[in-house]
C-alpha positions in Angstrom: 10.5 6.4 28.0 10.8 2.9 29.4 8.2 3.7 32.0 5.9 5.0 29.3 6.4 1.8 27.3 5.9 -0.6 30.3 2.8 1.3 31.6 1.1 1.2 28.1 2.5 -2.1 26.8 -0.9 -3.7 26.2 -2.5 -0.7 24.5 0.6 -0.2 22.3 0.7 -3.8 21.2 -3.0 -3.9 20.4 -2.6 -0.6 18.4 0.4 -2.2 16.6 -1.7 -5.1 15.6 -4.4 -2.8 14.2 -1.7 -0.9 12.2 -0.3 -4.1 10.9 -3.8 -5.3 9.7 -4.7 -2.0 8.1 -1.4 -2.0 6.3 -1.6 -5.6 5.0 -5.3 -5.2 3.9 -4.5 -1.9 2.2 -1.5 -3.4 0.4 -3.5 -6.5 -0.8 -6.4 -4.4 -2.1 -4.1 -1.6 -3.4 -2.1 -4.2 -5.4 -5.3 -5.5 -7.1 -6.4 -1.9 -7.8 -2.9 -1.1 -9.1 -2.8 -4.1 -11.4 -6.2 -3.4 -12.9 -5.3 0.2 -13.7 -1.9 -0.8 -15.0 -3.8 -3.0 -17.6 -6.2 -0.1 -18.3 -3.2 2.2 -19.1 -1.7 -0.5 -21.3 -5.0 -1.2 -23.0 -5.6 -0.1 -26.6 -9.2 0.8 -25.6 -9.3 4.6 -25.3 -12.0 4.8 -22.6 -10.0 2.6 -20.3 -6.9 4.6 -20.9 -8.9 7.8 -20.2 -10.4 6.3 -17.0 -6.9 5.3 -15.7 -5.4 8.7 -16.5 -8.3 10.5 -14.6 -7.9 8.1 -11.7 -4.1 8.8 -11.5 -4.5 12.5 -11.8 -7.2 12.7 -9.1 -5.5 10.4 -6.6 -2.0 11.8 -7.0 -3.4 15.4 -6.9 -5.1 15.1 -3.5 -3.5 14.7 0.0 -4.0 11.3 1.6 -5.9 12.8 4.6 -8.4 14.4 2.3 -9.2 11.1 0.6 -9.6 9.4 4.0 -12.0 12.2 5.1 -14.0 11.9 1.9 -14.4 8.1 2.3 -15.3 8.3 6.0 -17.2 11.7 6.4 -17.9 12.8 2.9 -20.0 9.9 1.6 -21.7 9.2 4.9 -25.0 10.6 3.5 -24.9 7.8 0.9 -23.2 4.9 2.7 -21.6 4.6 6.1 -18.3 2.8 6.2 -16.8 1.4 9.3 -13.6 3.1 10.4 -11.4 0.2 9.6 -12.7 -0.2 6.0 -12.8 3.5 5.3 -9.1 3.6 6.2 -8.3 0.5 4.3 -10.2 1.6 1.1 -8.6 5.1 1.2 -5.1 3.8 1.7 -5.7 1.1 -1.0 -7.1 3.6 -3.6 -4.3 6.1 -2.9 -1.5 3.7 -3.0 -3.1 1.8 -5.9 -2.3 4.8 -8.2 1.4 4.5 -7.4 1.4 0.7 -7.5 -0.3 0.8 -11.0 2.7 2.7 -12.3 5.1 0.3 -10.7 3.4 -2.6 -12.4 3.0 -0.8 -15.7 6.7 0.0 -15.8 7.6 -3.6 -14.9 5.3 -5.0 -17.6 6.6 -2.8 -20.4 10.2 -3.6 -19.4 9.7 -7.2 -20.5 10.9 -7.8 -24.0 8.0 -7.8 -26.4 9.4 -10.8 -28.1 8.4 -13.0 -25.2 4.7 -12.1 -25.7 5.1 -12.7 -29.5 6.8 -16.1 -28.8 4.0 -17.1 -26.4 1.3 -16.1 -28.9 3.1 -18.0 -31.7 2.9 -21.2 -29.5 -0.9 -20.8 -29.3 -1.3 -19.1 -26.0 -4.1 -16.5 -25.6 -3.1 -13.0 -24.6 -4.4 -13.4 -21.0 -2.7 -16.8 -20.6 0.6 -15.5 -21.9 0.4 -12.5 -19.6 -0.4 -14.7 -16.6 2.2 -17.4 -17.2 5.0 -15.5 -19.0 4.9 -11.8 -18.5 3.5 -11.2 -15.0 5.8 -13.5 -13.1 8.8 -11.7 -14.6 7.3 -8.3 -14.1 6.5 -9.0 -10.5 10.2 -9.9 -9.8 11.3 -6.6 -11.4 8.7 -4.7 -9.4 9.7 -6.1 -6.0 12.1 -3.3 -5.0 9.6 -0.6 -5.9 6.8 -2.5 -4.3 8.8 -2.9 -1.1 9.4 0.8 -1.0 5.7 1.6 -1.6 4.8 -0.9 1.2 6.9 1.0 3.7 5.4 4.3 2.5 1.9 2.8 3.0 2.9 1.6 6.5 3.8 5.1 7.5 0.8 6.6 5.8 -1.5 4.3 7.8 -0.9 6.6 10.8 -3.4 9.0 9.1 -6.3 6.8 10.0 -6.0 8.1 13.5 -7.7 11.3 12.3 -11.0 9.4 11.8 -10.9 8.0 15.3 -9.1 4.7 14.8 -7.0 3.5 17.7 -4.0 2.5 15.6 -0.4 3.1 16.7 -0.5 6.8 16.2 -4.1 7.3 17.5 -3.2 5.4 20.7 0.0 7.4 21.0 -2.0 10.7 20.9 -4.4 9.4 23.6 -1.5 8.3 25.8 0.3 11.7 25.3 -2.9 13.5 26.3 -3.0 11.7 29.6 0.6 11.5 30.7 1.6 15.0 29.6 4.9 13.8 28.2 4.3 14.1 24.4 7.9 14.1 23.3 8.9 10.9 25.1 5.6 9.2 24.1 6.2 10.2 20.4 9.8 8.8 20.6 8.5 5.5 21.9 6.0 5.2 19.0 8.7 6.3 16.6 10.8 3.3 17.8 7.8 1.0 17.0 7.5 2.4 13.5 11.3 2.1 13.0 11.3 -1.5 14.0 8.4 -2.3 11.7 10.1 -0.5 8.8 13.4 -2.3 9.4 11.6 -5.7 9.7 9.8 -5.2 6.4 12.9 -3.8 4.7 14.7 -7.0 5.6 11.8 -9.2 4.4 11.6 -7.4 1.0 15.4 -7.5 0.7 15.3 -11.3 1.2 12.5 -11.6 -1.4 14.4 -9.4 -3.9 17.5 -11.5 -3.5 15.6 -14.7 -3.9 13.5 -13.6 -6.9 16.1 -11.4 -8.6 15.8 -11.6 -12.4 19.6 -12.3 -12.5 18.9 -15.6 -10.7 15.9 -16.6 -12.8 
């Protein structure tokens, strides 16, 4: 396994960087999507609630690989997306459905009296939400967001099936040439394990720093 790692060091590191970029871009975009649909579900406007419910039902009801295929192959007759952005959009839209529920749960966990107090001081609803509610909700959402980020990181391996040379895509190519799939997969598994442990540590530090008990 050490020989496999050393002989494919450059390719694996380049693939690791691509996996990292796909994951971060998907998380950033998915967080925006999730926050928007969280507000849609909390809205008193029925069409927005309906739209959010349909989105959640569709996204959570289909496998991730199907959504990637739809965005890359299925809509190619309308618009052609680069592999990178097809993967990012699919991951963001898929994870956005789960992130929206994380944000919604965190927002409704904040005492309603805080919003009422902010409004009584003359703040508009958006201003009170931005300055009072969302900062507290974000702190409470951190543990679940960290977990979702790790899930997203592992799901990013599915972009290999649209031809991207991410960590898993590169692994399959290496295994196809060295005829040692088991050892090659174990090497890649170690890469993913290190990434997961690293990000777990980062989110644990953030959770400890921004814990509601310390605010």
